[in-house]
ZAZANU-794613 format. One line per field, with one value per residue (C-alpha): residue in three letters; chain; x, z, y. Coordinates in Angstrom, 3 decimals, always signed. Each point is the difference from the previous one (the first is absolute). Example, Ala and Ser with C-alpha at 12.3 -4.5 7.8 and 13.67 -1.06 7.14 Angstrom:
res = c(ALA,SER) .
chain = c(A,A) .
c1 = c(+12.300,+1.370) .
c3 = c(+7.800,-0.660) .
c2 = c(-4.500,+3.440) .
END
This chain:
res = c(UNK,UNK,UNK,UNK,UNK,UNK,UNK,UNK,UNK,UNK,UNK,UNK,UNK,UNK,UNK,UNK,UNK,UNK,UNK,UNK,UNK,UNK,UNK,UNK,UNK,UNK,UNK,UNK,UNK,UNK,UNK,UNK,UNK,UNK,UNK,UNK,UNK,UNK,UNK,UNK,UNK,UNK,UNK,UNK,UNK,UNK,UNK,UNK,UNK,UNK,UNK,UNK,UNK,UNK,UNK,UNK,UNK,UNK,UNK,UNK,UNK,UNK,UNK,UNK,UNK,UNK,UNK,UNK,UNK,UNK,UNK,UNK,UNK,UNK,UNK,UNK,UNK,UNK,UNK,UNK,UNK,UNK,UNK,UNK,UNK,UNK,UNK,UNK,UNK,UNK,UNK,UNK,UNK,UNK,UNK,UNK,UNK,UNK,UNK,UNK,UNK,UNK,UNK,UNK,UNK,UNK,UNK,UNK,UNK,UNK,UNK,UNK,UNK,UNK,UNK,UNK,UNK,UNK,UNK,UNK,UNK,UNK,UNK,UNK,UNK,UNK,UNK,UNK,UNK,UNK,UNK,UNK,UNK,UNK,UNK,UNK,UNK,UNK,UNK,UNK,UNK,UNK,UNK,UNK,UNK,UNK,UNK,UNK,UNK,UNK,UNK,UNK,UNK,UNK,UNK,UNK,UNK,UNK,UNK,UNK,UNK,UNK,UNK,UNK,UNK,UNK,UNK,UNK,UNK,UNK,UNK,UNK,UNK,UNK,UNK,UNK,UNK,UNK,UNK,UNK,UNK,UNK,UNK,UNK,UNK,UNK,UNK,UNK,UNK,UNK,UNK,UNK,UNK,UNK,UNK,UNK,UNK,UNK,UNK,UNK,UNK,UNK,UNK,UNK,UNK,UNK,UNK,UNK,UNK,UNK,UNK,UNK,UNK,UNK,UNK,UNK,UNK,UNK,UNK,UNK,UNK,UNK,UNK,UNK,UNK,UNK,UNK,UNK,UNK,UNK,UNK,UNK,UNK,UNK,UNK,UNK,UNK,UNK,UNK,UNK,UNK,UNK,UNK,UNK,UNK,UNK,UNK,UNK,UNK,UNK,UNK,UNK,UNK,UNK,UNK,UNK,UNK,UNK,UNK,UNK,UNK,UNK,UNK,UNK,UNK,UNK,UNK,UNK,UNK,UNK,UNK,UNK,UNK,UNK,UNK,UNK,UNK,UNK,UNK,UNK,UNK,UNK,UNK,UNK,UNK,UNK,UNK,UNK,UNK,UNK,UNK,UNK) .
chain = c(A,A,A,A,A,A,A,A,A,A,A,A,A,A,A,A,A,A,A,A,A,A,A,A,A,A,A,A,A,A,A,A,A,A,A,A,A,A,A,A,A,A,A,A,A,A,A,A,A,A,A,A,A,A,A,A,A,A,A,A,A,A,A,A,A,A,A,A,A,A,A,A,A,A,A,A,A,A,A,A,A,A,A,A,A,A,A,A,A,A,A,A,A,A,A,A,A,A,A,A,A,A,A,A,A,A,A,A,A,A,A,A,A,A,A,A,A,A,A,A,A,A,A,A,A,A,A,A,A,A,A,A,A,A,A,A,A,A,A,A,A,A,A,A,A,A,A,A,A,A,A,A,A,A,A,A,A,A,A,A,A,A,A,A,A,A,A,A,A,A,A,A,A,A,A,A,A,A,A,A,A,A,A,A,A,A,A,A,A,A,A,A,A,A,A,A,A,A,A,A,A,A,A,A,A,A,A,A,A,A,A,A,A,A,A,A,A,A,A,A,A,A,A,A,A,A,A,A,A,A,A,A,A,A,A,A,A,A,A,A,A,A,A,A,A,A,A,A,A,A,A,A,A,A,A,A,A,A,A,A,A,A,A,A,A,A,A,A,A,A,A,A,A,A,A,A,A,A,A,A,A,A,A,A,A,A,A,A,A,A,A,A) .
c1 = c(+0.000,+2.828,+0.961,-2.955,+1.596,+3.503,+2.434,-0.307,-3.790,+0.298,+2.455,-2.209,-3.133,+1.692,+0.648,-3.416,-2.003,-2.260,-2.164,-0.691,-0.813,-2.407,-1.774,-0.419,-1.261,-1.129,-0.979,-3.257,+2.014,+2.033,-0.459,+2.101,+1.819,+2.137,+2.635,-0.610,-2.706,-1.054,-2.037,-3.545,+0.245,+3.438,+0.741,+3.409,+1.444,+1.184,+0.990,+1.604,-0.381,+3.000,+1.520,+0.334,-0.893,-2.101,+0.271,-2.253,+0.401,-1.619,+2.419,+2.935,-0.337,+1.380,+0.198,+0.233,-2.825,-0.017,-0.104,-2.994,-2.033,+0.933,-0.270,-3.077,-1.895,-0.208,+2.259,+2.357,+3.634,-0.291,-3.306,+1.554,+3.041,-2.104,-2.504,+2.628,+1.780,-2.815,+1.116,+3.702,+1.222,+1.621,-1.891,+2.704,+0.679,+1.943,+3.467,+0.857,+1.337,-3.122,-2.323,+0.381,-3.040,-2.432,-2.748,+0.930,+1.053,-2.949,-0.664,+1.751,-2.505,+1.154,+0.199,-2.928,+0.555,+0.088,-2.873,-2.861,-0.521,-0.187,+0.986,-2.326,-3.040,+0.799,+0.453,-3.109,-2.212,+1.232,-1.283,-3.470,+0.203,-1.733,+1.857,-2.368,+0.983,+3.717,-0.150,-1.913,+2.621,+2.881,-1.658,-0.352,+3.762,-0.612,+1.939,+2.701,+2.588,+3.545,+2.847,+2.717,-1.877,-3.430,-1.687,-3.387,+0.240,-3.206,+0.748,-2.316,-1.279,+2.025,+3.220,+1.259,-0.682,+0.146,-0.644,+1.918,-1.190,+2.100,-1.454,+1.795,-2.373,+2.447,+0.675,-1.433,-0.432,+2.026,-2.062,+1.429,+0.090,+2.307,+2.771,-0.700,-3.719,-2.042,-0.139,-3.762,-0.629,-2.446,-1.095,-3.535,-2.498,-3.606,-3.171,-1.168,+1.204,-3.014,+1.107,-0.471,+0.647,+3.431,+0.891,+3.399,+1.702,+3.370,+1.291,-0.686,-1.110,-2.528,-1.328,-0.451,-1.549,-2.537,-0.969,-0.370,-2.234,-2.166,-0.313,-0.961,-2.591,-1.556,+1.322,+0.959,+0.365,+2.227,+3.023,+3.753,+1.898,+3.212,+3.074,+2.180,+2.560,+0.008,-2.474,+2.422,+0.063,-1.914,+1.470,-1.730,-3.314,+0.404,+0.624,-3.123,-2.040,+0.725,-1.917,-3.766,-0.705,-2.014,+2.793,-0.552,+2.791,+0.282,+3.142,+0.704,-1.859,+2.884,+1.537,+1.856,-3.189,-1.881,+2.670,-0.487,-3.774,+0.491,+2.267,-2.374,-3.196,-1.797,+0.053,-2.486,+1.464,-0.665,+1.812,+0.687,-1.311,+3.439,+3.316,-0.201,-2.119,+2.015,-0.617,-3.709,+0.062,+1.772,-2.343,-3.056,+1.147,+1.141,-3.377,-1.937,+2.241,-0.501,-3.752,-0.144) .
c3 = c(+0.000,+0.854,-3.689,-0.655,+1.969,+0.020,+2.911,+0.136,+0.248,+2.821,+1.925,-0.505,+1.122,+3.142,+1.046,-0.985,+2.639,+1.146,+2.123,-2.964,-2.290,+2.438,+0.810,-3.727,-1.101,+3.084,+2.595,+0.879,+1.280,+2.518,+3.183,+0.605,+3.328,+0.196,-2.726,-0.566,-1.413,+1.032,-1.953,+1.346,+0.117,+1.689,+2.481,+0.880,-3.346,-0.267,-3.113,+0.781,-2.212,-2.223,+0.433,-2.436,+2.196,+2.833,+3.343,+1.645,+3.731,+0.893,-2.024,-0.414,-3.762,-2.051,-3.728,-2.868,-2.099,-2.504,+2.761,+1.645,-3.205,-0.761,+3.573,+1.179,-2.981,-2.504,-2.659,-2.085,-0.041,-3.452,+0.854,+3.168,-1.842,-2.770,+2.459,+2.298,-2.940,+0.005,+3.344,-0.092,-2.027,+2.011,+0.406,-1.734,-3.741,-0.550,-1.531,-3.044,+2.305,+2.162,-2.998,-0.949,-2.214,+2.509,-0.924,-3.478,-1.910,-1.987,+0.091,-2.684,-1.097,-1.087,-3.715,-1.273,-1.505,-3.784,-0.988,+1.758,+3.731,+0.657,+3.683,+0.682,-1.537,+1.600,+3.471,-0.030,-1.583,+2.670,+2.508,-1.629,-1.781,-3.368,-3.303,-1.026,+2.964,-0.438,-3.677,+0.803,+2.530,-2.321,-2.801,+2.337,+0.682,+3.729,+0.313,-1.861,+0.503,+0.559,-2.070,+2.548,+2.814,-1.487,+2.794,-0.682,-0.008,+1.037,-1.165,+0.640,-2.680,+1.396,-0.365,+3.457,+1.779,-0.749,+2.018,-0.713,+0.406,-0.596,-2.322,+1.379,+1.864,+2.427,+3.370,+0.804,-3.209,+0.010,+0.681,+0.020,-1.773,-2.610,+1.694,+0.191,-0.530,+1.452,+3.777,+0.142,-3.416,-0.942,-2.924,-1.310,-2.735,-0.385,-1.624,-1.156,-0.339,+2.141,+2.904,+3.376,+2.272,+0.740,+1.584,+1.746,-0.023,+1.289,-3.266,-3.711,-0.212,+2.775,-1.805,-3.204,+1.928,+1.692,-3.417,-1.289,+2.953,-0.568,-3.695,+0.739,+2.530,-2.538,+1.750,-2.886,+1.968,-1.218,+2.285,+0.425,+1.158,+1.724,+1.427,+2.520,-0.101,+3.742,+2.826,+1.868,-2.834,+1.963,-2.068,-3.085,+1.856,+1.292,-3.537,-1.241,+2.724,-1.679,-3.116,-0.223,-0.178,+2.273,+1.440,+1.122,+1.795,-1.435,+1.771,+1.274,+2.622,+2.493,+2.895,-2.263,-1.941,+3.216,+1.099,-3.326,+0.505,+3.559,-1.017,-2.824,+1.968,-1.894,-3.195,-1.026,-0.354,-1.336,+1.185,-2.038,+1.344,-0.308,+0.516,-3.174,-3.091,-2.175,+2.442,-0.107,-3.804,-0.165,+2.590,-1.887,-3.340,+1.480,+1.718,-3.191,-2.090,+2.521,+0.068,-3.785) .
c2 = c(+0.000,+2.403,+0.008,+2.320,+2.841,+1.464,+0.013,+3.793,-0.261,-2.527,+2.180,+3.041,-1.843,-1.310,+3.586,+1.363,+1.870,-2.839,+2.308,+2.299,-2.927,-1.639,+3.260,+0.713,-3.392,-1.932,+2.626,-1.788,-2.968,+2.025,+2.001,+3.117,+0.371,+3.137,-0.202,-3.724,-2.266,-3.486,-2.586,-0.163,-3.786,-0.134,+2.790,-1.412,+1.156,+3.593,+1.973,+3.341,+3.063,+0.675,-3.473,-2.876,-2.929,-1.355,-1.772,-2.575,+0.548,-3.314,-2.136,+2.436,-0.483,+2.875,+0.524,+2.463,+1.427,-2.854,-2.602,+1.647,-0.083,-3.616,-1.320,+1.905,+1.481,-2.844,+1.560,-2.103,+1.144,+1.591,+1.687,+1.455,+1.376,+1.532,+1.477,+1.519,+1.620,+2.550,+1.441,-0.836,+2.981,+2.806,+3.269,+2.060,-0.188,-3.236,-0.006,-2.090,-2.712,+0.015,-0.051,-3.653,-0.078,-1.448,+2.427,+1.251,-3.104,-1.379,-3.738,-2.037,-2.588,-3.475,-0.720,-2.098,-3.429,-0.022,-2.248,-1.750,+0.496,-3.740,+0.076,+2.915,-1.695,-3.370,+1.491,+2.181,-2.672,-2.413,+2.586,-0.294,+3.361,-0.113,+0.250,+2.798,+2.166,-0.711,+0.940,+3.181,+1.162,-0.916,+1.975,+2.984,-0.317,-0.444,-3.247,-1.890,-2.721,+1.183,-1.375,-0.769,-1.774,-0.701,+1.961,+1.565,+3.794,+1.777,+3.539,+2.933,+2.354,+2.922,-2.025,+0.961,-3.304,-3.717,-3.123,-3.219,-3.573,-3.101,-2.625,-3.063,-2.295,-1.616,+1.649,+3.415,+2.047,+3.214,+3.118,+3.516,+3.344,+1.515,+2.042,+3.750,-0.504,+2.829,-0.425,+0.601,-1.525,-2.730,-2.178,+0.263,-0.649,+1.059,-1.282,+3.432,+3.575,+0.939,-2.183,+1.684,-2.990,-1.479,-3.345,+0.050,-3.406,-1.207,-1.448,+0.287,-3.635,+0.674,+3.081,-2.010,-2.897,+2.285,+1.361,-3.576,-0.919,+3.056,-0.856,-3.619,+1.171,+2.366,+3.098,+2.295,+3.220,+2.801,-0.193,+0.220,-3.099,+1.069,-1.729,+1.818,-2.881,-0.647,+0.474,+2.263,+2.570,+2.639,+2.880,-1.428,-0.240,+3.563,+1.214,-1.782,+1.689,+3.335,-1.048,+0.327,-3.702,-2.241,-2.135,-3.579,-1.854,-3.508,-1.218,-3.515,-1.960,-0.145,+1.953,+2.430,+0.646,+0.691,+2.473,+1.794,+0.101,+1.292,+2.866,+0.970,-0.466,+2.775,-2.087,-2.659,-3.473,-3.469,-3.139,-3.146,-3.304,-1.562,+1.815,+2.101,+0.575,-2.352,-2.848,+0.901,-0.037,-3.361,-1.520,+1.289,-1.391,-3.333,-0.439,+0.690,-2.269,-2.810,+0.605,-0.026) .
END
């Protein structure tokens, strides 16, 4: 995972102002005490203003900003580094040495394979996603198969963010984002230009699967289907809140998903019956195949 971020980004994120980051993106989860904050669900942890770490006074555990997000907030390592980059820059104008391109270097998207997207189609069809939907998204240039590693690239229309998904079926499939993707970016597609409703999912495959379920159930509403590429991507959710859409959280049916619903309690939500929408889609299709 660390290959998705540079050593300079990691060093910068470790020294980011953790207090400032948490108050900006997760303030509802913390209680202020003087110049420190404490998680509402664990008062033994203290994060002091202006510092880049935390201390748990009950266990004597200490750590840097990255470690707090990964150990206590559900972030992956890469998500933590990318998120903390937003608050890691110094207040004064950076020098050429300080400006390592964290914020200004655009993402460099992988080169597409020359020819048929065989791995892409095989992987997504194996996940019960219809050929029709895959072809539609490929035609819209919202996904393709990369040349070097055969990953699926879910690239947004603005070309400032892309989610990656490995196509190999053994082990845990790789899931990440293209380096230097927009920190609060997301992948999306819509059923109509008039769409005013937006479903926020954890992964692109879940967003597509939810659309497939709606289509099967005869629900042809005009809507956006969005992936934030990780349930901990609160900056992406906060950005979406600024748009005039009716937002519906559609994250996973697990502890991390519940934490996301709790910290965005003002939003409507739907919860899959299984862990995620792709598992729901596969279960639905397997049941109907067996019944047939």
